[in-house]
N, C-alpha and C positions, 0 to 999 in steps of 0.2 A: 506494501498499499502506499501510494505518497504521503512524504509527511506532512502534517498539517500545518500553516502558519500560524505563527502566534500571535494573539492579539488580546493586550491591554484595556481591562475595565478599571478606570480608576470617578467611583462614586461612593460617596456617604450612606446612599441607601440601601441595604443588604438586603433589602428586598427585590428592588432594583435589579442590583448587580447580580442576583439569583437568576431572575424571570431573563435578564440577555446571556447568560451565558447557557439558561434551558435551551433559549431558543437558538443561539449561534454555534454550539459546541458540534455539532453534527457537520457542519464547514470549516470550523479553525478551534485551534488550541488556544481555550480561551484562561485568561491569567487575571485574578483579581488584586485589587487594592482600595483600601478605603480612604486614604490620607497621603500625605507629601512622605512619610519612613516610609509606608509600607511603597508607596511608587518608585523610589527612587532606588528601595532594596532588587524591586521587580524589576526594573530597566537594566542593573549590572549586571544580574543575573540571568534572567533570559532574552535581553537584547529583543524584545518583539519589533517588527516589520510596522504595524498600527496599533496606534492607541486613541481610544475613545475617553474624553474628560469633561466630565463636571467643573465647571468651576468652584463652586460652593459648597466648599473643603472644609472639617477640623484644621483649627481649633473655630474658625470664625464663617460657619458655613450660611450663614446670613449675605455675606460678603464675595466679594471673585477674588479678590487680593490673592488669597491665598491657593487657588487654581492656577490663576499667571504665574504664580513665583515657580508651581510644578511646569508651568507652559515653556516658563523661560527655562530651568532646568533640564527638559527632555531637548530644546533646540540646542542650547549648548554643547550639550555632552554626549547625544546622541543626535545629529544633525539630521541623518538620512532617515528616520522615523517621521511615520504620518500620524500628526496630532488631528483627531476629529471631535470640536467641541460639543456639548450638549448642554443646549442652553432653554430657556422659555421662552415662550414668542415675545412677550413685552422686555426681554432682554441683548434685540439684536445689536444694540450699537455694541454690547462687549463682545459678541459673534463677531462682529466686524473688524474691532479691535486687536481680537487675537488672529485673525487671519493675515491680519497688517504685521503682524510680530509676524508669523512665518504658520502659523496651525494651516493645515492641506483644506480643511473643509466644517461645516458647522450642523448640524441637524435642532430642531425642534422635539423639546416635552409638551403632550406626553407621545411618547416615542411609536412611530409605526413602523411595524417589523419589513416592511416591504423596502419602504425610502430609507430605512438605514441598512439594510443588503446591498442596496444598489450602493452606496457612497461609498460602503467598505467594499466591495468587489473593484470599485474606482483606484481605492487608496492603494490597496493589495497589488492592484495589476502596477502602476505606477511604479511602487516600490521594486517590483519585479523585474520594472524596465531598468531603472535605474542602477538595481544592481547585478544587472546584467552589463551594463552600462563601465560599472567601476572594474568589472572583473575582465573587461575586453579592454580596459586602459591597462589594468596590471600588464596585461598579457604582453601589451604594445611599448611598455618600460615607460619612456619619457610622451606618450601620446604621439609621438610624430614622425615620422622619416625626414630627416634632414627640413626642419621646420614643418613641413605635411603632413594634412592631418586625413584619414582615408580608410577605410576597410572592404568598401564594394571594391567588386571584382576587376571593374574596368580599374580605379587607383591602383591596387596591387598589381596588376600589370603593366601601368606608369612607373611604380617602381622596380618594378624587375626589369624594365626597360633599360630605367638612369644607371643600375647598378653597372650590367653591363657597358653601355656606352661609354659611362665615366671613365674608364679603363682605356680609352681610343684618345686617337687625337681628331677625327672625320669632323667633319664640320654639321651641324644639326640642325634642323628647320623646326621649330617645334608652332604647332597650330592651335589656336583656343578663340573663344570669345574673350571679351572684356572680363577682369575678374577672374581670369580662371587657375590662375598662378602662375603662367608663363616664367617669369624674373625666378618666381622660389626654385622650379626645376632647371633652368639655368644655373643657379646657385649652387643646386644640390650636383647637379654633374661636377662643376670647379672643386667642390668642397672635397669630393669623394675622387676625383684625380690626383696626377702626381703635381699639379701647377697650382696644389693649394696652397702653399705657400707667399706666392706668386699674385702679383693685382687680378680682381674681378673687377671690372670697368663695364659700365650700363651706357645706351646711351640712347635714346629714343628720337627716330629718326624723321616722326610726324609731329615730333614739339619745340625743332629747330630750325628754322627760317633758313629757306634753300639757299641763300646767297654767303650764309655762314657755316652752313654744315662742312660743306668743303676740311673747311679749317678745321673744325672740331675733329673731323676724322682725323685727316692727314698731315696737320698740322700746318704752319706758314713760317718761312723767313724773314726775318725784318724787312721793312718796308715793301713788302709784297703788296700790299692795297694799305689805304688810307687808313692809318687808327695803328697799323702790325707796327709799333713800334719795338718791340723786341721779337725773337725765334720761341716759336713756342710748338710745343710737341703736340701732335695728335692724340686719340683717342689708342688707335693701333698702335703707337709706340708706347702709351703708357700702359698698358697690358702686355707689354713683352715680359715672353716667360708665363704671361696668365692665361685669362678668359677674358676676351671682349664679346659683351651681347649688346646685340642688336635689336631693340625691340622696336615691332613697328617699321619690319624693314621694306612692308608695299608701298610704303609711304618715299623711300628712298627715289631724289630724281632720274633719268638714265641716263645720265652723266656722270654720275655719282656710282650707277652701277656698273657700267663698265669697268672703275678706279679700283669697287668692290673685286670685280671677276678677275682683275689680272694681280690683285693681292692673294686673293687663292689660288692661282692656279702659281703666279713666281715667289710669294713669301716676302715678296717689296714695294716698300711705300715713294712715296714723293711728296715733297712737303709743297704748299700751294708758291709758288716765285723761288723754286729750288731745282736745282737739275739733278742732284746727287740722289741715286739709288738707295735707298736704306732696310738692310735685311732686318728684317722683323718676326720673331717666333711668336707666334702668337694663336689659339685657336680661336674661330668663329664658332658660336650658338647665335641662331637669328632667331624671330616671333612675331608671326604677324594675328591680326583675325579677320586680317583679308581672305579672302577666295584668288590666291594667287593664279591657280588658273584662267578662272577667267579674265583676271590682269593683264596673262598673256596670251590670251584672246585678242584683248582690245589694244596689245601694244605698251602698256605703259608696265610693264613688266619684263623682262627678258629672259625667254626660255632656260638659253645657257646659264645663267644665273641662278638659276630653281632650280635644277641639275647639282651645279654647283655646292650649292648650301645646302639642299635638303638630301645627302647621303643618306643621313639618315631623318626621316619624320615622325614628330612624333602629336599623336592629335589628342589634347586634352578635354577631358570630357564637361558638359557644365552642368551645373550641380544638378541641377531639374532629373539628370539620366543617373548622379550619382547615388542608387539608391541606397539610404539607412544615413547617409554622411552626413544630411542638412542638422538633422536632433544630434548627432555628435560634434560637430562641429559648433553650433549653437551654444554645448553647452562648453565645451572646451573657450569658447569667445567670452559668454559668460563669468568662468571662472575668471578668465582672467584681467578682464577689467575691474571687477568686482575687487578682486587682491591691488590693482593698480589706485581704485578710488577710494580705497580704505572702506568698502562699501559690504553688506553681511547680507548677502543676498543668499533665497533659498530655493533658487532657480523661477522657472515659469510656469505659469497658469496653465490650466486644461486649453484654455481657450487660445492662449498665447501659442503652445505648442501643437497645434491646432489648426493655428494662422499660419505657423512655419513650416508645415508640411505640406499644405494645400499649396502656398505660394511657388510662382515660376522662376523667381527671381533670378529674372532676364541682367543683372547686373553680379551674377554668378557668388563667389566667397567675397568677396571684396563689398560687393553690398550687402550681404549679411556680416560682416565682419562692423563694415559702419554702423548698421541698424543696432546692434548691440548695444556696441562702443555709448553711443547716445542715449539708450534705453536705459544704461548700468548708471549713467550718469545722470537725468532726468526723473526714472521711479524713485515714486515717494513710499510703496510696499514693499515688502520683504521679496514680492516676487513679480516677476518682469510680464504685465499685462499686452494685451494686442497695442492698448493704449500708447503703451510705451514705446512698442514697435513702431507706432505711427500704421498698426496694421491693422485698422479698424472695418467693418464694412464699407464696401469700394466709396458707398456715397453717402457716407452717414456726416462725412465732415464739411459736403453742403447743404445738409438741412439747416434750414434759418436766412438761408443767401435767395438775392433776387436771381434771376434767369442772367444778368448782365455780372452780377459780382463773382458766381458759379462759373460762367464760362474762363471769364480772367483767370479766378483761384485753380482750375483745369489746366489752362494754356499754360499758365506760371510754372505749373507740378509735371507737365509733359516735356517743357523746356530745359530744365534744371536735371531731370532725370538723363535726360539725350545727350544734356553736355556730359555730363558724370560718366557716361556709358560709352562715351566717347573719347574720357580721357582729355578735354578740354581741348579736343580738333574742333573748332565751330563750322571747318566745312563737310567733317562725317557728319557730325551732329545735323546740320540743315538737311545730308542726304536724306538722313532717316528720317526726318519727319514732315520730311517731300517741300520743305519751300526753299527758297534762294537763300543765300548767304546776306546778301541786306535786308531780308525780310526779319530772318533772324535776329541781326541787329538792331532791328526798329523794335522788336521784341524786347529782346535784353534791354535796350534804353529805356523801353516801356514800363518795365517790372522796375527797374533800378538794380540790375544785374551786373555786374561788374563784368568786364571785358575778361577772357582767362587768357 
């Protein structure tokens, strides 16, 4: 027979304790306590997964402070335990105060057995899920593979490829939507390679104006152009002996694609305004969120460069395709940012967990991390709610607005999200929204949004 899960009932009413034990003994291993000392002893010895707690306990059964003292002790010393408050209907404010402190739920007296059983089943189910996650995290050691967390089959395959490719010097092309962790993958390859003691240099090819990008990549000689007062090494030279990560390689202008191709073939660079050929031992890893095959068809990306860069092609799955990982990541981010902000957080409400699981996460892991970071800072209760995550019902935030006001609020929201997803690339954001770049600028000015 499967071992029954332990349930502790803390109540000073002996008749009620007996009735509850009789009603629940078939499903649970029911333990009883009538006051704070007996509750503390049962918690230390039996470590029950779920507790029901009546706030009115001796020596002051007419008040609630003794019950709150028990609640604080359980939450502080036995954090994973789910505490369900038993309260009269006229004392709802005490129940809500307990939930804010970290209690799992509450139900009213007189006890309705069917209602109680539903609440208990939910509490035990969540407790079991959290127990499984803690066990999984212990098996994962530090929870991460080179800073990345993922237990789904697709991510485990990615980790296997990283281990194999890291020991070679071949170029790698990482493909994936914005926010999927392409830079983390590149950094993992560097850290696991023989180049780990040398520089890991990053440049975003879409974030630097075209007229400055050549100098950034290949360096320049003194006097090469107006403002070039000194000789300067480019990123290829800076990464000598190590790894150069070219993010958003699909944005690289065709003229520089030719120079990159030459480097990959000959391992030499020439600074802007210089004639000296400089040998450089730099491994190149590139990444893109564009479909480079489409770019090759329209002539904006060289086919020979694609095949040079993509000796190894690695495609990162979006978060919506990483089965089971979103909750694992959410809890890891919650723990990290709660520690950073020195806040005692008890997890997510059931509604928040449901919202996280059902959302498509167009911004992927980056969006999840940012939402939870903000939620930890803004949360007033012990548990993160959908409102903290800004994940209420889709149209709830527009309730009470006039049509014009609601339309402008939606426009501003869509605009901000598109800019965030494109990492500040306004051309890309305008394309995604189906508007021209001047229209995008006009909207940003209308809503007082800074030019990125």
